[in-house]
Structure formats: C-alpha cells, structure tokens
C-alpha positions as CSV (number, residue, x, y, z in Angstrom):
1,M,22.9,34.1,-6.8
2,T,26.2,32.7,-5.7
3,L,27.5,32.6,-2.1
4,A,30.2,35.1,-2.9
5,N,27.7,37.7,-4.1
6,A,25.5,37.0,-1.0
7,L,28.5,37.7,1.2
8,K,29.2,40.9,-0.6
9,Q,25.6,42.1,-0.1
10,L,25.8,41.1,3.5
11,N,29.0,43.0,4.0
12,A,27.4,46.1,2.4
13,A,24.4,45.9,4.6
14,W,26.7,45.9,7.7
15,G,28.2,49.1,6.4
16,G,31.7,47.6,6.1
17,S,32.3,48.5,9.8
18,T,33.4,45.9,12.3
19,S,34.4,48.0,15.3
20,S,33.1,50.8,17.4
21,S,33.6,52.2,20.9
22,T,30.9,52.2,23.5
23,P,30.9,55.0,26.2
24,T,30.4,53.9,29.8
25,S,28.4,55.7,32.4
26,D,31.2,58.2,33.2
27,G,31.9,59.0,29.5
28,T,35.0,56.9,29.1
29,T,35.4,54.1,26.5
30,T,35.5,50.4,27.1
31,G,38.4,48.6,28.8
32,L,41.4,46.8,27.6
33,A,39.6,43.5,27.1
34,E,37.1,45.0,24.7
35,K,39.9,46.7,22.8
36,S,41.6,43.4,22.4
37,E,38.4,41.9,20.9
38,T,38.1,44.8,18.5
39,N,41.6,44.4,17.3
40,A,41.0,40.7,16.8
41,I,37.9,41.4,14.7
42,L,39.8,44.0,12.7
43,E,42.6,41.4,12.0
44,A,40.1,38.8,10.8
45,P,39.4,38.5,7.1
46,S,36.7,40.7,5.8
47,M,33.6,39.6,3.9
48,D,35.1,40.8,0.6
49,D,38.2,38.6,1.2
50,L,36.0,35.6,1.8
51,A,33.9,36.3,-1.2
52,A,37.0,36.7,-3.4
53,K,38.4,33.5,-2.1
54,L,35.2,31.6,-2.8
55,E,35.2,32.9,-6.4
56,T,38.8,31.9,-7.0
57,E,38.6,28.4,-5.5
58,Q,35.2,27.7,-7.2
59,V,33.7,26.0,-4.1
60,P,30.6,23.9,-5.1
61,L,27.4,25.3,-3.8
62,V,24.2,23.7,-2.8
63,Q,21.1,25.2,-4.3
64,L,17.9,25.7,-2.4
65,G,16.1,23.0,-4.4
66,D,18.7,20.5,-3.6
67,A,18.5,21.3,0.1
68,S,14.8,20.9,0.0
69,I,15.0,17.4,-1.5
70,A,17.7,16.2,0.8
71,S,16.0,17.6,3.9
72,S,13.8,14.6,4.4
73,F,16.9,12.3,4.7
74,T,19.0,14.5,6.9
75,T,19.6,13.8,10.6
76,K,21.7,15.1,13.4
77,S,22.2,11.7,15.0
78,S,25.8,10.4,15.1
79,S,24.6,6.7,14.7
80,I,23.4,4.7,11.7
81,I,20.0,4.0,13.2
82,P,18.3,6.6,10.9
83,V,19.7,4.7,7.9
84,L,18.1,1.5,9.2
85,H,14.8,3.3,9.6
86,V,14.9,4.5,6.0
87,I,15.7,0.9,4.8
88,R,12.9,-0.6,6.9
89,Q,10.3,1.9,5.9
90,G,11.3,1.8,2.2
91,R,11.1,-2.0,2.0
92,C,7.7,-2.0,3.8
93,T,6.4,0.6,1.4
94,L,7.7,-1.3,-1.6
95,V,6.2,-4.6,-0.5
96,T,2.9,-3.0,0.4
97,T,2.6,-1.2,-2.9
98,L,3.4,-4.3,-5.0
99,Q,1.0,-6.5,-3.1
100,M,-1.8,-3.9,-3.4
101,Y,-1.2,-3.9,-7.2
102,K,-1.3,-7.7,-7.3
103,I,-4.5,-7.9,-5.2
104,L,-6.1,-5.2,-7.3
105,A,-5.2,-6.9,-10.6
106,I,-6.7,-10.2,-9.5
107,N,-9.9,-8.6,-8.2
108,C,-10.3,-6.5,-11.3
109,L,-9.9,-9.5,-13.6
110,V,-12.6,-11.4,-11.7
111,S,-14.9,-8.4,-11.5
112,A,-14.4,-7.7,-15.2
113,Y,-15.7,-11.2,-16.1
114,T,-18.6,-10.9,-13.7
115,L,-19.7,-7.5,-14.8
116,S,-19.3,-8.0,-18.5
117,V,-19.8,-11.6,-19.6
118,L,-22.1,-12.8,-16.8
119,Y,-24.1,-9.6,-17.0
120,L,-25.5,-10.8,-20.3
121,D,-26.8,-13.9,-18.4
122,G,-28.6,-11.6,-16.0
123,V,-26.0,-11.7,-13.2
124,R,-25.9,-8.5,-11.2
125,L,-25.5,-7.5,-7.5
126,G,-28.1,-6.0,-5.3
127,D,-27.6,-2.8,-3.4
128,T,-26.8,-4.6,-0.1
129,Q,-24.4,-7.0,-1.9
130,A,-22.6,-4.2,-3.7
131,T,-22.3,-2.2,-0.5
132,L,-20.9,-5.2,1.4
133,T,-18.4,-5.9,-1.4
134,G,-17.2,-2.3,-1.7
135,M,-16.8,-1.9,2.1
136,L,-14.8,-5.2,2.3
137,I,-12.4,-4.1,-0.4
138,A,-11.9,-0.6,0.9
139,T,-11.4,-1.8,4.5
140,C,-8.9,-4.4,3.6
141,F,-6.8,-2.0,1.4
142,L,-6.9,0.5,4.3
143,F,-5.5,-2.0,6.8
144,I,-2.9,-3.2,4.3
145,S,-1.6,0.3,3.9
146,R,-1.2,0.6,7.7
147,S,1.2,-2.3,7.9
148,R,4.4,-1.7,9.9
149,P,7.9,-2.8,9.1
150,L,9.8,-5.3,11.3
151,E,12.6,-4.1,13.6
152,K,15.1,-6.5,12.1
153,V,16.4,-5.7,8.6
154,S,16.4,-8.9,6.6
155,S,19.3,-9.9,4.4
156,K,16.8,-10.9,1.6
157,R,15.6,-8.5,-1.0
158,P,12.0,-8.0,-1.9
159,V,10.6,-8.0,-5.5
160,S,11.3,-4.5,-6.9
161,R,9.2,-4.6,-10.1
162,V,5.6,-5.1,-11.0
163,F,6.3,-6.7,-14.4
164,C,8.4,-9.6,-13.4
165,P,7.8,-13.4,-14.0
166,Y,6.7,-14.0,-10.5
167,M,4.0,-11.3,-10.5
168,I,2.7,-12.1,-13.9
169,I,2.5,-15.9,-13.6
170,S,1.0,-15.7,-10.1
171,I,-1.7,-13.3,-11.1
172,L,-2.6,-15.2,-14.3
173,G,-2.6,-18.5,-12.5
174,Q,-4.9,-17.3,-9.7
175,F,-7.2,-15.7,-12.1
176,A,-7.4,-18.9,-14.1
177,I,-8.3,-20.8,-10.9
178,H,-11.0,-18.3,-9.9
179,L,-12.4,-18.2,-13.5
180,S,-12.7,-22.0,-13.6
181,F,-14.7,-22.1,-10.3
182,I,-16.9,-19.2,-11.5
183,I,-17.7,-21.0,-14.8
184,Y,-18.5,-24.2,-12.9
185,I,-20.8,-22.4,-10.4
186,V,-22.6,-20.6,-13.2
187,G,-23.3,-23.8,-15.0
188,L,-24.4,-25.5,-11.8
189,C,-26.9,-22.7,-11.1
190,Q,-28.3,-22.6,-14.6
191,K,-28.8,-26.4,-14.4
192,N,-30.8,-26.1,-11.2
193,S,-32.8,-23.0,-12.3
194,P,-35.9,-22.9,-14.6
195,P,-35.4,-21.3,-18.0
196,K,-35.8,-17.6,-17.9
197,V,-35.8,-14.7,-20.4
198,V,-33.0,-12.3,-19.5
199,D,-34.2,-8.7,-19.3
200,L,-31.1,-6.4,-18.9
201,E,-33.3,-3.4,-18.0
202,A,-35.3,-5.1,-15.3
203,D,-34.8,-4.3,-11.6
204,F,-32.7,-6.6,-9.4
205,E,-34.4,-9.7,-8.1
206,P,-32.6,-12.4,-6.1
207,S,-32.0,-15.6,-8.1
208,L,-30.0,-18.7,-7.7
209,L,-27.5,-17.6,-10.3
210,N,-27.0,-14.2,-8.6
211,T,-26.6,-15.8,-5.2
212,G,-24.1,-18.4,-6.4
213,V,-21.9,-15.8,-8.2
214,F,-22.1,-13.4,-5.3
215,L,-20.9,-16.0,-2.7
216,I,-18.1,-17.4,-4.8
217,S,-17.0,-13.8,-5.8
218,C,-16.8,-12.7,-2.1
219,C,-14.9,-15.9,-1.3
220,M,-12.4,-15.1,-4.1
221,Q,-11.9,-11.5,-2.9
222,I,-11.3,-12.6,0.7
223,S,-8.8,-15.3,-0.4
224,T,-7.0,-12.9,-2.7
225,F,-6.3,-10.6,0.3
226,A,-5.3,-13.4,2.6
227,I,-3.1,-15.3,0.2
228,N,-1.3,-12.4,-1.4
229,Y,-0.6,-10.5,1.8
230,R,3.2,-10.7,2.1
231,G,4.4,-10.1,5.6
232,H,7.7,-11.5,6.9
233,P,10.6,-10.8,6.5
234,F,9.9,-7.2,5.5
235,M,6.8,-6.2,7.5
236,E,4.4,-7.6,10.1
237,G,2.6,-10.8,9.2
238,L,-1.1,-11.3,8.8
239,T,-1.5,-12.4,12.4
240,D,0.3,-9.3,13.6
241,N,-1.9,-7.0,11.5
242,K,-5.0,-7.5,13.8
243,S,-7.3,-5.1,12.0
244,L,-6.8,-6.8,8.6
245,M,-7.0,-10.3,10.1
246,F,-10.3,-9.6,12.0
247,S,-11.8,-8.0,8.9
248,L,-11.0,-11.0,6.8
249,I,-12.3,-13.4,9.5
250,G,-15.6,-11.4,9.7
251,A,-16.1,-11.3,6.0
252,T,-15.4,-15.0,5.8
253,A,-17.9,-15.7,8.5
254,V,-20.6,-13.6,6.7
255,T,-19.9,-15.4,3.4
256,F,-20.1,-18.9,4.8
257,I,-23.2,-18.1,6.9
258,G,-24.9,-17.2,3.6
259,A,-23.6,-20.4,2.0
260,F,-24.9,-22.6,4.9
261,Q,-28.3,-20.8,4.7
262,I,-28.6,-20.7,8.5
263,S,-31.0,-17.8,8.9
264,L,-33.8,-16.7,6.6
265,T,-33.6,-13.2,8.0
266,F,-29.9,-13.1,7.1
267,N,-30.6,-14.3,3.6
268,H,-33.3,-11.7,3.1
269,F,-31.1,-8.9,4.3
270,F,-28.3,-9.8,1.9
271,E,-30.7,-10.6,-0.9
272,L,-29.8,-14.3,-1.1
273,Y,-31.9,-16.8,-2.9
274,P,-32.5,-20.2,-1.1
275,F,-30.7,-23.2,-2.5
276,P,-32.8,-25.8,-4.2
277,N,-31.5,-28.8,-2.2
278,Y,-28.9,-30.0,0.2
279,E,-26.6,-31.4,-2.5
280,F,-26.4,-28.1,-4.2
281,Q,-25.4,-26.5,-0.9
282,L,-22.6,-29.0,-0.3
283,I,-21.2,-28.5,-3.8
284,M,-21.3,-24.7,-3.3
285,I,-19.4,-24.8,-0.1
286,A,-16.9,-27.3,-1.5
287,C,-16.3,-25.0,-4.4
288,M,-15.6,-22.1,-2.1
289,V,-13.2,-24.0,0.0
290,G,-11.6,-25.6,-3.1
291,D,-11.0,-22.2,-4.7
292,I,-9.2,-20.9,-1.6
293,F,-7.1,-24.0,-1.4
294,C,-6.1,-24.1,-5.1
295,A,-5.2,-20.4,-5.2
296,W,-3.1,-20.8,-2.0
297,V,-1.2,-23.8,-3.5
298,W,-0.6,-22.0,-6.7
299,E,0.8,-18.9,-4.9
300,Q,3.1,-21.1,-2.8
301,I,4.4,-22.9,-5.9
302,C,5.1,-19.6,-7.8
303,H,6.8,-18.2,-4.7
304,F,9.0,-21.2,-4.2
305,L,10.0,-21.7,-7.9
306,L,10.3,-18.1,-9.1
307,L,11.7,-16.4,-6.0
308,G,13.3,-19.3,-4.1
309,A,15.9,-18.1,-1.6
310,N,15.8,-14.5,-2.8
311,E,12.8,-13.8,-0.6
312,A,11.4,-15.7,2.4
C-alpha cells in the first residue's frame, strides 16, 4: 500500500469533515477565535489533495522492512558520537570474531592429532582431565567475547578476512611448532616407558604417555589464548581483561604444578602419572616453556612482516 492510498483511507475514516460548531452552556456557538481556526482548517489542503500530489510527484517511500533494518542505526542525537560508538563496537566485534576463529583453528588441529593419531598409541584423557580442558576452553572463550572496545578510535584498520596470508601462515606455523613438541614428548615418554600392548577398548589408566601429552596439550591451549589475543588498538588488552587474564594465570599454575610433581594428592586428583626421574621432569618443563616461547616469536614475526604498519 502506498502512502497516497493510506492518506485516502485516513480521510475517508475521518468522514471528509474538518469543521464543526460546538454549543456552549447557554446554547450559543463558539467565539470568533474558534471560527478563525475553523476557516484556517478549511483553507488547508485536504487529504485527497495531498494524496494526489504524492502520486503525481512520485515521492520515494520507505517500506516497513527497510525501516526495521535501519532502526538499529538511528539516533535522535545531533552529534556524531553515535557514529563513533558504531565504529568502536564494530571493530571490537570483528577483531574478537577473527581471533576466536584463529584460536579455535589451532586448538582443533592440535586436538585432531591427539585424538586420532595418538589414540592408536593409547593416548586418551581421563574424566578429570577432559573436564578441566573443556572448562578452560569454554571459560576463556566466554571472557574473550566480553572484551570491550577502546574509547579512542584508531587510525589503523583491523584484518577484515579470515582467509588472508597473515591468518593462514600464523595458524599453520603455530600448529607446526605445537606438533613438533608433541611428537618429541611422545617419543620421550615412549623411551622412558616399558613396552606395552595397546588395548583401545580398555578403561583409562594413568600412564607416562598420557600425562606427558596432557600437560603439553594444556600448555599449548593456554599459550594459544594468550598469544593470539589481540587487544590494542581496537579493544582492551589482556591485562585490562581481568577475567581472561586470571583464568589463564590459574590454568598455567595448575599445569606447571602438575609438571613439577609437587603434591601426590594433586597428581592423584588430576590422574597424573609420576615422572621416572628428575631429568625427565626438567625436559618436560623445558618443552612446555619452549613451546610457549616459540609460538609467541612466530606470531610476532607474522604480525610484523604480514601486517606491518596496517595494524599495531
């Protein structure tokens, strides 16, 4: 229905009458002032005239669907502050979405290798270990999604596509680093473990191989969140996102407590197998630290070479 037809129906509903006289308490009609207003109304163009004029001039009309879509971006403010709010929130949402895709891609690649190839070697997670890993990932993703934009709009532009050279090279490079450390830890654990027939249908039992893969996998997931979290100049940094920072610090503390084998009760609760000797423990801790450092260096190199001055 066009606006002209709507005006015609509205005029018909009003009965085409635009004037009337109202008797007063003594039976007389209204005064001179009200007659002047009535004459002014009668001299004004009628609804039919307005409808005919709209039809002849072909005034563009806004449909209800268009108005619904645009309603989220409308404001009654006379300043440009709402525009800045839209830009800040949009950039923060874009950066948050891309970094979540990146973190998820790296974690999925590591988990795919652990749950497929290493499963044939008898590597699996206990119930407590799987619960801890799932809660860590879910909590970190929750706190990443709650990141807030910065008040100052940066002149730099964020990455706008998932499939770009920076994203692909960074993901593949970090996965290659994580995979190298996992393969080394698996070989180290198998070297220090007695030969064993793998039974894929058997219940979970703590072993040196399971413990080594679990600790290095947790360390990789923590480092993936910390390294690939992109804060400034588009949203608050990792130190400003207190919830995410404390979650990563707590998860790191739990992982390294398990690697240092401080408490037997702690090891029993998280289904960890004791290390055979002190040398193995040092190598395990060195691999965890080395994995974090190498992944961080690779990310900084990719960011500097592939993005450069386009993004801080």
